[in-house]
C-alpha positions in Angstrom: 42.4 -10.8 3.0 41.7 -13.6 1.1 38.7 -14.9 3.2 37.7 -11.4 3.4 37.4 -10.7 -0.2 35.5 -14.2 -0.7 32.9 -12.9 1.8 32.8 -9.5 0.3 32.2 -11.4 -3.3 29.4 -13.9 -1.8 27.3 -10.5 -0.3 27.5 -8.9 -3.9 26.7 -11.9 -5.6 23.4 -12.5 -3.2 22.6 -8.7 -3.6 22.8 -9.0 -7.4 20.8 -12.2 -7.5 18.0 -10.3 -6.1 16.9 -8.2 -8.9 17.2 -9.5 -13.0 20.2 -8.2 -14.5 19.4 -5.4 -17.2 19.0 -6.5 -20.6 21.3 -5.0 -23.1 21.0 -6.8 -26.4 17.7 -6.3 -28.1 15.6 -8.6 -30.6 14.7 -6.9 -33.8 11.1 -7.3 -34.3 10.3 -5.8 -37.3 9.5 -8.9 -39.4 6.4 -9.3 -36.9 3.5 -7.0 -38.7 2.2 -4.0 -37.4 -1.3 -2.8 -38.6 -3.1 -1.1 -35.7 -7.2 -1.3 -35.9 -9.2 0.9 -33.8 -11.3 -1.2 -31.4 -14.7 -1.4 -32.1 -16.3 0.0 -29.1 -19.8 -0.7 -28.3 -21.0 2.3 -26.1 -25.2 2.5 -25.1 -26.6 5.2 -26.8 -28.0 6.5 -23.5 -24.5 6.7 -22.2 -22.2 10.0 -22.3 -18.9 9.8 -24.1 -15.8 9.4 -22.4 -12.2 11.1 -23.2 -9.4 8.9 -24.8 -5.7 10.3 -24.4 -4.4 11.4 -27.8 -1.1 9.5 -26.9 -3.4 6.1 -26.3 -5.8 5.4 -28.9 -7.8 2.0 -28.2 -6.4 -0.7 -30.9 -7.7 -4.3 -31.3 -3.9 -4.9 -30.8 -3.4 -2.8 -27.8 -6.8 -4.2 -25.8 -5.1 -7.8 -26.4 -2.0 -6.7 -24.9 -3.6 -5.2 -22.0 -5.7 -8.1 -21.3 -2.7 -10.5 -21.5 -0.8 -8.0 -19.1 -4.1 -7.9 -17.0 -4.5 -11.6 -16.4 -0.6 -12.7 -16.3 0.8 -12.9 -12.8 4.2 -12.2 -14.5 3.6 -8.6 -13.3 3.9 -9.8 -9.6 7.4 -10.7 -7.8 6.5 -14.3 -7.4 4.1 -14.8 -10.3 1.5 -15.3 -8.3 -0.9 -12.5 -8.1 -2.1 -10.6 -11.3 -4.4 -7.9 -11.8 -7.4 -9.8 -12.2 -6.8 -11.6 -8.7 -8.2 -8.2 -7.2 -10.5 -7.4 -10.3 -12.5 -10.8 -11.1 -14.7 -10.6 -14.0 -17.5 -12.5 -12.6 -17.5 -10.3 -9.4 -17.8 -7.2 -11.5 -13.9 -6.7 -11.4 -13.8 -6.6 -7.7 -12.5 -9.8 -5.7 -15.2 -10.8 -3.2 -13.2 -10.1 0.1 -13.3 -7.3 2.6 -9.8 -6.2 1.8 -7.4 -7.4 -1.3 -4.7 -9.8 -0.4 -1.7 -9.3 -2.3 1.9 -11.4 -2.8 2.8 -13.4 0.5 -0.6 -13.1 2.0 -0.1 -9.4 2.7 -3.4 -7.9 3.6 -4.2 -4.7 1.9 -5.8 -1.5 3.4 -9.1 -1.3 1.5 -11.6 -3.3 -0.9 -11.3 -3.7 -4.2 -13.2 -1.2 -6.5 -15.2 -2.2 -9.7 -13.6 -1.2 -12.7 -17.0 -1.4 -14.9 -17.5 1.6 -16.8 -14.1 3.0 -15.3 -13.5 4.7 -18.6 -15.8 7.2 -17.4 -14.0 8.1 -14.4 -13.5 11.6 -14.6 -12.9 12.6 -10.9 -9.7 10.7 -10.4 -9.3 7.0 -9.2 -9.0 4.7 -6.2 -11.2 5.4 -3.0 -9.0 8.6 -2.4 -8.6 9.9 -5.7 -4.8 9.7 -5.6 -4.5 9.0 -9.5 -5.6 11.0 -12.4 -5.9 8.9 -15.2 -6.1 4.8 -16.0 -2.5 5.3 -16.9 -1.4 6.6 -13.7 -3.4 3.8 -11.5 -1.7 0.9 -13.5 1.6 2.2 -12.3 1.1 1.7 -8.8 0.0 -2.3 -7.6 3.2 -3.3 -9.4 5.5 -1.5 -6.7 2.8 -1.6 -3.7 4.4 -3.6 -0.7 1.1 -4.9 -0.3 0.0 -5.8 -3.6 2.5 -7.4 -6.3 5.5 -5.8 -4.7 7.7 -6.1 -7.7 10.3 -3.7 -9.0 9.2 -1.6 -12.6 12.9 -2.6 -13.6 12.2 -6.2 -13.3 8.6 -6.6 -14.8 10.6 -4.5 -18.1 13.1 -7.3 -18.2 11.0 -9.9 -17.8 8.6 -8.7 -20.4 11.2 -8.2 -22.7 12.5 -11.7 -22.4 8.9 -13.1 -23.0 8.9 -14.1 -26.9 5.0 -14.0 -26.5 5.4 -10.3 -25.1 8.0 -9.1 -27.8 5.1 -10.1 -30.3 2.3 -8.6 -28.1 4.1 -5.2 -27.8 5.4 -5.0 -31.5 1.6 -5.5 -32.5 0.2 -2.9 -30.1 2.6 -0.2 -30.5 4.9 -0.8 -33.6 8.2 -1.0 -31.3 11.1 -2.2 -33.7 13.3 -3.9 -31.1 12.4 -5.7 -27.8 14.4 -3.1 -25.5 11.6 -0.7 -26.3 9.3 -2.3 -24.2 8.5 -0.4 -21.3 6.3 0.5 -18.2 4.7 3.6 -20.0 3.6 1.3 -22.9 2.6 -1.5 -20.3 0.3 0.9 -18.6 -1.1 2.2 -21.6 -1.8 -1.3 -22.7 -3.9 -1.9 -19.4 -5.8 1.2 -19.8 -6.8 0.6 -23.3 -8.1 -3.0 -22.0 -10.1 -1.2 -18.8 -11.5 1.2 -21.4 -13.3 -1.5 -23.1 -15.0 -2.8 -19.7 -18.7 -1.4 -20.8 -21.7 -2.4 -18.8 -25.3 -1.0 -19.6 -27.7 -3.9 -20.7 -29.2 -4.5 -17.0 -33.2 -4.4 -16.4 -32.6 -0.7 -15.1 -31.2 0.1 -18.4 -34.1 -1.6 -20.3 -36.9 0.0 -18.6 -35.4 3.0 -18.1 -33.8 3.6 -21.4 -35.1 1.2 -23.9 -38.5 0.7 -22.4 -38.4 -3.2 -23.6 -39.1 -4.4 -19.9 -41.2 -3.5 -16.6 -40.3 -3.3 -13.0 -41.9 -5.3 -10.7 -44.3 -3.5 -8.0 -41.5 -4.1 -5.7 -38.6 -2.8 -8.1 -40.6 0.1 -8.7 -41.2 1.2 -5.3 -37.9 0.8 -4.9 -37.0 3.1 -7.7 -39.3 5.8 -6.5 -37.6 6.0 -3.0 -34.3 5.8 -4.5 -34.6 8.6 -6.9 -37.2 10.4 -4.8 -39.6 10.0 -7.8 -42.6 10.0 -5.7 -44.2 12.2 -3.2 -46.0 9.4 -1.7 -43.1 7.6 -0.8 -40.0 8.5 1.4 -36.9 9.9 0.1 -34.2 6.9 0.6 -31.5 9.9 -0.5 -29.6 7.5 -2.7 -30.0 9.1 -6.1 -28.0 12.1 -4.9 -24.9 10.5 -4.9 -25.8 7.5 -7.4 -27.5 8.9 -10.4 -27.7 9.1 -14.2 -26.7 6.0 -16.3 -23.4 5.5 -14.5 -24.9 5.6 -11.0 -22.2 8.0 -9.4 -21.7 11.5 -9.3 -17.9 10.3 -8.4 -17.9 12.7 -5.6 -15.9 12.2 -2.2 -18.1 11.9 0.8 -17.9 10.9 4.4 -21.3 9.0 4.6 -21.3 8.4 8.1 -19.8 4.4 8.3 -17.3 5.3 11.3 -17.8 6.8 14.7 -15.0 9.1 15.6 -14.4 11.7 18.3 -12.7 14.2 15.9 -11.8 14.4 12.3 -8.6 13.7 13.0 -9.5 10.2 14.4 -10.5 8.1 11.3 -8.6 5.0 11.0 -8.0 5.4 7.4 -8.3 9.3 6.2 -9.4 8.3 2.8 -9.3 11.8 0.6 -7.9 13.6 3.5 -4.6 11.7 2.8 -4.5 12.7 -0.6 -5.5 16.6 0.0 -4.0 17.0 3.2 -7.2 18.9 4.2 -8.6 17.8 7.7 -12.3 18.5 6.3 -11.5 15.6 4.0 -10.6 13.0 6.3 -12.9 9.8 6.0 -14.1 10.9 2.6 -14.1 8.2 0.0 -15.3 7.9 -3.4 -18.8 7.1 -4.2 -18.5 4.3 -6.3 -20.7 3.1 -9.3 -23.9 1.0 -8.2 -24.0 -1.0 -11.7 -23.4 -4.5 -10.8 -23.7 -3.9 -7.4 -25.3 -7.2 -6.5 -22.3 -8.7 -7.5 -19.4 -6.6 -5.6 -20.2 -7.8 -1.8 -18.8 -6.9 0.7 -19.5 -3.4 0.5 -17.6 0.5 1.2 -14.1 1.0 1.1 -13.2 -1.5 4.2 -15.5 -4.2 3.0 -17.5 -3.9 6.5 -21.2 -4.6 5.1 -21.7 -8.1 4.1 -25.0 -7.7 2.2 -27.1 -5.1 0.5 -29.3 -5.4 3.3 -26.9 -4.6 5.9 -25.8 -1.1 3.6 -29.8 0.2 3.7 -29.8 -0.7 7.6 -26.9 1.6 7.7 -28.3 4.6 5.7 -31.8 4.0 7.2 -30.2 4.3 10.4 -28.7 7.7 9.7 -25.0 6.5 10.5 -22.4 8.4 12.6 -22.1 12.0 13.2 -19.2 14.1 12.0 -18.5 17.6 11.4 -17.8 16.8 7.7 -20.7 14.1 7.4 -23.1 14.5 4.2 -25.9 16.3 5.0 -28.1 13.8 3.1 -26.8 10.7 6.0 -30.1 11.1 8.3 -32.6 8.7 9.9 -34.8 7.7 7.2 -37.6 5.8 9.0 -38.3 3.0 6.1 -40.1 -0.1 7.0 -38.9 -3.5 6.3 -41.1 -3.8 3.3 -39.7 -0.6 2.1 -35.9 -1.6 2.9 -36.7 -4.5 0.7 -38.0 -2.9 -2.1 -34.8 -0.6 -2.5 -32.7 -3.9 -2.3 -35.1 -5.4 -4.9 -34.6 -2.3 -7.3 -30.4 -1.9 -6.7 -30.3 -5.9 -8.3 -31.8 -4.3 -11.4 -28.7 -2.9 -11.8 -27.3 -6.3 -12.4 -25.6 -7.0 -16.1 -23.1 -9.7 -17.1 -23.6 -9.4 -20.9 -20.3 -7.8 -21.0 -18.7 -11.1 -20.1 -19.8 -12.8 -23.5 -17.1 -10.5 -25.1 -13.8 -12.4 -25.6 -11.6 -9.1 -25.3 -12.9 -9.0 -21.6 -12.7 -12.6 -19.7 -9.0 -14.1 -19.9 -7.0 -15.1 -22.7 -5.4 -17.8 -21.0 -8.1 -20.0 -20.9 
């Protein structure tokens, strides 16, 4: 009986060690100043406005907290991976890999999407649209078995014990005790940070909206084909899904990259996984093309390594399926015309937002 009792005690001890204990005692934080100031958003005049949740206004201290959380691997199970591991500022907040890699080298299902101008997302988030807000989106990677593989209770405990985060949460949200640090406040701070990632100072903007630059002849030809702006040039069918200052319609489309016998055969059903509708299988969100030069490889599965490969795909007409977008058809573009489109795509590049110290890593 003694050995049996000791064995049961040992098992329970091992189980209890797998998860940090709940912190019952709290630390009073009222000696830390709480003086929220609105964050001074810098939005180009030619951009539309975007909605800010009433319960999550953007403040300077909220952004600073979100910035720390975004770049801190404390959110992952073994403190090796952060949000920024898959969303690098210098790659327009993508990671340069076909599909993202999480804790323990676990390989994800899809390529990381750019967070540039993500505040303007009005038609849900992720490649498949399964989250309806930035706050809801930020909840998922923590417990995803292919990403951070952590438990939200553990995350809350780690943040409650951290002197740094006690101060940052107090300044951001006015909490009075450390035990008021929650996952809800955590994702609100991350969402505040993500909403300030605004890019709108590319050559494209300087030509189209500010009239302070000019395209090269190659870029101009590419522009005319991209937007079907000149009857003397072929229509490259790009602007239907990528237009306006945001360069995306935020639609979910099957752009013909995968060959299937029927709609049940898509290896990744995309939007269909969320809606449960057969006709949505193989559809994915049309991403913004801003900074597209920096976000290779391309498509939801990173199958195309270069912009040239992307243009080749669309020029070929892709693969037919019942729900393929009707604009996916052979274009008949010459090598010169394809090169002109790529030249125009590169005018979307803008790295000036990287000069904002609130956007880059606070740990450097």
